[in-house]
N, C-alpha and C positions, 0 to 999 in steps of 0.2 A: 937385826941390822936394818937401817933405813933403806927403803926401796930406791933404786936408781932413778933419776929423773927421766921422764919420757922425752923422746926426741922431738925436735921442733916439727910442727906441721907446716910444710913448705907449699906456698901458693904460687901458681903461675896465673897471672891476670891478663886476660885478653879483652881489650877494650878500655880506652882511657877517656871516655866521654863523661857525662855527668855522673852516671852511676859508678863507673870504674874509679873515678877520682874520689867519690864518696867512700868506696871500700878502702882505698889507700888511707884516707884520713882517719877512718875508724881504727884500722890496724895500727897506725902510727900513734894516735891519740890515746888508745885504750889498751896498749900492749900489756901492761901489768894487770889490768882488770880482767882481760881475756885469759891470761895465764892463770890467774887465781881461780877463775871459774872453770877452767878446763884441765888444769894440772899440767899444761905444756904451753910453750910459746907458739903463737901463730905468726909466721913471717912470710913476707913476699920475697921470692928469690928472683923472679923474672917477670917482665911485662911485655905486652905487644900492642901496637897500634900502627895505623898507616903512616902517620907523620911524626917522626921523632923530634922535629924541630919546633913543633907547635908549643906555645907557652901554655902551661897548665897550672892549676891552682894547688899544687902539691910538690913536694920534693921527691923526685924519682931517681936521684943520682946514685942511690945505693943499690939499684936493681939492674940486673942484666936485661938487655933489650933484644927482642926478636921482631923483625918486620913481618915475618910469616907466623900466624897463630898456630899453624900445624907444627912448625918447628918448636914453638913454645910448648905445645901439648906433649911432645915427645921427649922433652928435656929430662935428664936423670935426676936433676935437683928439684923436681916438681912432684908433689904428692897429690895435690888437688888442683884441677884445671877449672878456673873460674871464668865463665864466658858471659860477657856483658856487651857483646858487639851488636847483636840483633841480626835479623834476616833468617829465613828458614832454609836457604840454600847457600851455596858458595862457602866462604871461609868459616862461617859459624858451624855449619853442618860437618864440613871436612875436618875441622879442628876437634870438634866434639867426638867424632868417630875415631880420630887418631888418638885422642886422650884415652878412650876406653880400650882401644887395642894395645896401648902402651901400659895399661895397668893403672891408670889414674882414676880417682873419683872425680865427678863433675858436679859443679854448682853452676846453675845458669839462671838468668833472668829472662830468657828468650821464649816467650809464650808461642810465637809463630813456629819456631823450630819444633817444639814439642807437640803443638796442635797438628802439624803435618807429619812428623816423623817420631812422635813420642813412643809408640808401641815398639817399633823396630829398634830404637835406641835403648829402650828398657830391656828388651830381650838380649841385646848385645852386652849391655852392662851387667846384667844378672848372670849371664853365662860366663862372664869373665870374673865374677865375684866382686864387681864394682858397684858403686852407688851413684845415682843421679838425683840431685836435690834441686827444687825449683820454687821455693817459697816466694822469691821476688818476681816470679813470672805472673802472678795473679794478685791483683788488688794491692800492689805496692807494699806498704808497711804493715798491712793487716795480716796476722799469722793464720790465714784461713787454711792453708795446706796442713799445717801442724794440727789445727783444730780437727780437721777431718781424719787425718791418718792416726792421730794419737788421742786427743781429748775425747772424741766421739767414736772411737773404734768399737765400742760395745753396742752401738746403736745401728739399727737398720735405718738408713737415711731415706726419708720419704720425699723431700723436695729441697732443692737448692735454688736460691734466687738472689738477685741483687743488682745494684747499680755498679758497674765495673769499668766505666770509662769516665774519668773526671772531666774531660773536655766536653763531652756531650752534656753532662750534668751542669757544667758551668754555663753552656749556651742556653739550656732550657730554664735554669733558675734565673739567669739574667733577663731573659725574655719575660719571665713571670714577674720579676721584681721591678723592672724598669719599663715594661710595656713596649719593648723594642721588637723589631721584626727579626726573623731568623737570619736574613741576609746581613743585617746590621751587626748582630752579635757574632755571626760566623766571621765576618771581616775583622772584628776586634780581636777575636780569639786567635785568628791567624797572625795578626800583627804582633800579638803578645807572645807568640811562639808556643801557644797551647796545643796546636794541631801538628800532626805528623807531616812530613814533606808531601806525602800523598794524603790529603785530608780525609779521603774516603775510608781509610783505615779506621779513623775515629768516627766520623759522622755517619758512615755506612754500616757501623756495627761490627766490622770485621775484627778489630782489636778486642773488643769485649766478647765477641763470639769465640775467639781463640781461648780466652780465659774460661768461659763457661764450659767449653768442651773438656778442658783439663779437670775442672771440678767434677763434672759429670762422671768422668772415668773413675775418679777416686770414690765418689759417693756410691756408684752403682756397680763397681767391679767390672767395668767394660773397657774394651779397647777405645782409645780416643777416636772420636768420629766427628771431627769438625765439619766435614762435608755435609753432614746431616743436620747441622744447625740451621734453623729457619732464621734468615737475616733480613732485617728491614731497618734502614737508617732513619734519622730524624729530619731529613730534608723536606718532607712533606708536611711537617708540623708547622702551622702558622700561628701568629699571635692571636687570631680568632679562636683557634683550638685551645690555646693556653687560657684565654679569658673564659670561654664557655665551660671548660673543665673546672676552673676555679669557682664559677657560679654554682656548680653542682657539688662542690666540696671535694674536688679532686686536684691532683697535680699530675703532669705528664712526665714520665721518666723513660729513658731507654733501659728497659728491664730485661734481664736475663732470667730464664726459668728453665730448670731441668727436673724432670720427674719420670719415674718408671711407671708405666701403666700396663694394663692387660694387653694393649696393642703394641707395646714396645717403648722405646726411650724417646720421650719428647724433649727437644732442646730448641728453645727459641730465644732470640735476642731482638726484641721489637719495642717500639714505643708503646707504652701502656698508660692507662689512667690508674692511679693508686690513691687511696684516701689521703686527704691533705693532712689529717692528724695522725697518720701512721709514721713510724720511724723513717720509712722510705720517702713518704710524702714531705717530711720536714728536712730532708737532706739537701744541703745547700752547696753551691760552688763546686770545686773540683774534688770534693770528698767522695770516697767510695763506701759502699755498704754491702755486706753479704749476709744473707739470712739462711741459716741451716736448720732443717727440721728433722728430728730423729724420733723414733718410736718410743724411746724411753725418756729422753731429755726434754722433748717438746721443741720449742723454738729458741734458737740462739741468734742474737744480732751482733754482728761485728762491724764496727765503723772506724774509719781512719783515712789517712792520706793515701791516695792510690798511685802516686807518682812522686818524682822529685829525687834529688840527690840523697838526702838523708834517709827518708823512709825506705826507698828501694835498696840502698846500700845496707840499711839495718836488716832487711829481710835476707839479703845475700849472706851477711855475717851470721845470722841465726843458723843457716845451713852449715856454714864453715865451722861454727862452734860445736854444733851437733857432731860433726865428723871428728873434730878434735877430742870430743868426749868419748868417742867410740860408738855413738848411736848410729846404727845402720839399718835402714828400712828399705823395702822394695820401692821402686820409683813411684808407683801408683797405689801404695798401701798394701798390696798383696802381690805375690809373684806374677810377673808378666805372662808366664805360660798359663796361668789360671784365669786371666781376663777373658771374658766372653765377647764375641762380636755382636754388638747390639743390633736389634731390629729397629730401624728408624721409623718413628711414628709421627705423622703430622699431628699438630695439636688437636686433640679430640676432646679434651676436658671442657665441658660447657662453661661459658661465662657470659655476662652481659657485654654488649659491644656498643661503642660510640660510633655513630655514622654522621659525618658532615658532608653535605653535598649542595650543589647549586642546581636549581630547577628553572625551567622556563616558567615565567609568571603567567600562567594561563589556567583556566578552570580545569579541574580534574587532575592536575599534575600530582598533587599529594596522594590522591586516591590511587593513581597508577603505581606509585612507589609502595604504598601500603599493600596493594594487591600482590605485587611482586614478592614482598616479604612474606606474606601469607602463603603464597605458592611454594616458597622455599622452607616453610615450616618455622618461620621466625616471627615471634610475637613482639609487639611494640609496648614498651614501658612508658616512654615519653616521646612526644613529637612537638616541635615548635618551629615556627618561622621567625626570622629576625632580620632587621635592616635590609630592606629591598635595595638591590643594585640595578637600577634602570629596569630592563625587561627581565632581569633574573631575580630569583628568590632563594636566598640561602636558607637551608633547612637543617635542623639538628634532630636526629633520632637516637634514642637510647633503647636498646632491645632488652627483653628478658634474656635469661641464659640460653645460649645457642652454641652449637659447635662452629668451628671456623669453616668447615665444609659447607654448612648451611648458609653462613654469611656470604661466602664466596659465590654460592649458587644464586643467592638473592642479588648480589652485585652484578652477576652475569645477566640476570633478568632485567635489571635496571636499564641496561644498554638498549634493550628492545622496546622500551616505553616511549621513546621519542621525546622525553621531557628532561633528560639529564644533560647538564652542561659540564663538560670535563669529567675527571675521575673523582669519585668520592674518597674522602679520608676515612679509613677504618682503623679504629684503635680498640684493643681489648681492655676491659675494665677488670683488673686483677685483684682478687681477694688476697690481702697480705696480713 
């Protein structure tokens, strides 16, 4: 006898902004395709948003409406709670906790929520026999969570790195291509709506740091430790840095790197120089790229759109479809009870560093800087002066490999030389 059809998978969708409407469109447009691929229909039964009267680019007339996302999460006609509201406290957290308590699986695009509360939510979900999926929370349409938890599950991951904030990459590549200042491109990005309401979430590295902490938890079997991510934004990067890096064959990127070392888990989201001819160096505009390195597979490069209605909704639907198929994995790729609390390690892996500073233009100034570097145990690979600015002399130094502690020690010694004008720009040169 033929098997009876599987029941519909019923979705409660919280958030009807760009991503939420994208999810609605995919479910409406591809209903038959999704059913063919999963063996059951995926339907939206109810939605939630703050303003019911707002005009939206989708037909929502067939769905029940809840103004309170917590009420949506508790509805009896919802199997999967899809959260695309954003924010790591308030309604998003309360509704996600309510959904788990009510026996619902959760799909979320909310990297901040998971970066701050991912471990506790994972423990709660797994204790209740529920699943939290979050492909859309990291790198938009790039299936990097699936790559780590499934495709590379047989590898010991050695390093995760990438460009994970399209707005920052847009700013840096436009500075590069058009010779514009940071302030000019920042203003243009803000006018185009490329930046968050609080721009520091983007240009300060916070948004990308959230994503890196989630990837690190999966890659290294640890609890999420966003507070241990070294964060440095791109605000100090000038057009001079862009040009000087290019002259040496490099591009500047806001680069996230996570790796487990003998001292603990290194996590950093900082501007770095990368080779111009590398995949990361060639990355343009708002595109994201994640590089995964495993002991068996070697290096995998994933590239694609990091934000936007279609790409992010596509990632949400990948998780929904997995649940419709019956694929159920622990939140971070292994049971949350088995995740270890990482020892946070400040970056200790040696690398060359780029130092740009302005010195008083007087005899012996460069010698004092060189002496300070030597006292800190840092040797010089290249040193040059360029374009005098009145009584000041801009100087570029590229070091041989050094630890960040030694570089910081040297910068501390610079302050006592009496020849430094302002703070130096310090950028790591990353081997990719």
